[in-house]
N, C-alpha and C positions, 0 to 999 in steps of 0.2 A: 057328489060334486066336490066333496072335499078331496077325493082322490084325484080328480081332474085338476083341481086347483093346485094341489101339491105337485102334480106332474108339471103344470105350467110354471109354477114357482121354481121347481127343480130345473126346468129347461132354461128359464130366464136367469135364475140364480147361477146355474152352471155356465150359461153363456156369458153372463156378466163376469162371473169369477174367471172363466177362461179368457175373456177379453182382458181383464185386469192382469191376469197372470201372463198373458202374451205381451201386454204392454210393458210389464215390468221386465220380462226377459228381453224385450226389444231395447229398453233403456239401459240395461246392464252393460252392453258393449260400449254404448255412448259414454256412460259414466267412467268405464275403464279407460277409454280414449282420452277423456277429459283429464283424469288424474295422471295418465301417462304423459300427456302434453305438458301438464303443469310441472311434472318432474323433469321432463326434457328441457323446459325453459329454465328451471332452476339450475340444472346441470350446465346448460349453455352459458348462463349468467356467471356461474362459478368459474367455468373455463375462461370466459372473457376477462374476469377479474384476475385470474392467474396469468393470463397472457399480458395484461396491462402491467402487473407486477414484474413479470419477466422482462418486458420492454424497458421498464424503469431501471432495472438492474443492468441490462445491456447498455442503456444510455449512460449510466453512471460509470460503467467500466470503460466505455469508449471515451468519455471525457477524461477519465484518469489516464488512459493510454495516450491520448493526445497531449495531456499535460506532461506526462513523462517524456514523450518524444520531443516536446518543445524544450523541456529542461535539458535533455541530453544534447540537443542541437545547440542550445545556448552555451552549455558547458564546453562543447567541442569548439565553438567559435571563440570563446574566451581563451582556451588553451592554444588554439592556432594563433590568436593575436599575441599571446604571451611569448610563444615560440618565435614568432616573427620579430617581436621587439628585441628579444635576446640576440637573434641573428644579426639584426641591424646594429645593435650595440657592439657586438663582436667585430663586425666589419668596420665600424667607425674607429674602434680602438686600434685595430690592426693597421689601418691607414694613417693613424696619427703618429706612429713611431714607436721605437723600442721601449723607452722609459715609461711612456703612457701605457703601453700594453702590460709591462711588468707591474706598474702600480695598479692597474685595473684588475689584473689577475690576483693581486694580493688582497683586494678589498673583501671578498667573500671569506677567505680563510681568517683574516684578521677579525672580522665581525663575529665569526664563529668562536674564535678564541676568547674574544671579549665577553660574549654572552655566556659561554661556559664558565669562565673565571668568575664573572659577576654572579652567576647562578650558584657556583660552589661557595662563594663568600657568603651569600645570603643564607644558604642552607647550613653552613657551618655556624654562622652567627645565631641562627634560630636554635640549633642544637645546643650550643654553649649556653644561651640564655635559658633554655628549658631545663638543662641540667643544673645550672646555678640556682634556678628557681625552686629546686627541690624535687623535680620529677625524676623517677628512676630511669637510668640510662637505657635499659632494654625497651621501655615503653616509648621513649623519645625516638630510639632507632626504628621501632616498628612504625611510628607515625611519620618519620622523616622521608620515607620513600613510598610514594603512592602511584596510582595509575597515571596521573598527569606527568610525574617525573619520568616514568617509564616511556611515555609517549614522546617527551622531549628528547630523551636519549636515543630512542629508536629513530626519530626523525633525523637527528644529526648523523647517526650511523648510516642510515639509508642514503642520505644525500651524499656524504663524503666517501662511503665505501661501496655500497651496493650500486648506486646510480652511476658512479664513475666506472666501476667494473663493467657494467652492462653497456655503457657508451663505448668504452674501449673495445669491447668484443662485437660491437655493432648490433646489439640486441635491444637497444632502447632508442 
């Protein structure tokens, strides 16, 4: 009987073991699908986050572009208004008569001379005071001319020489 009982237990044990083994192998693809879906969801969430970041950047760029376009349009409007005001002033002076036109034409050059002379006097006075204060001449000279001074000189030269030349040639 022991042999028969061992056979029964072997059959039942083998059947149970086979069923368990079959059940496990049946669950393995489901477990793989579960982990695969979880990874897919993580990937989709990461992609969604990246798309959101990209849209934020695009939105910021679009706002900056709109701001730049608005500023350019405003600047163009200001320049057009300035040009129109100068043209109206020129027309008014021409219609007023000869001496008014001559006086009006002398205002800008006289203001330029006045500013340049005043600027030179101030620079010279600062130079003389620094040298009299005991500072070495070469150091004072090195400090006396800086980027702001160059910008002022370039602005005057551009207005009176370059701008006038371009206008006479019809390039401005």
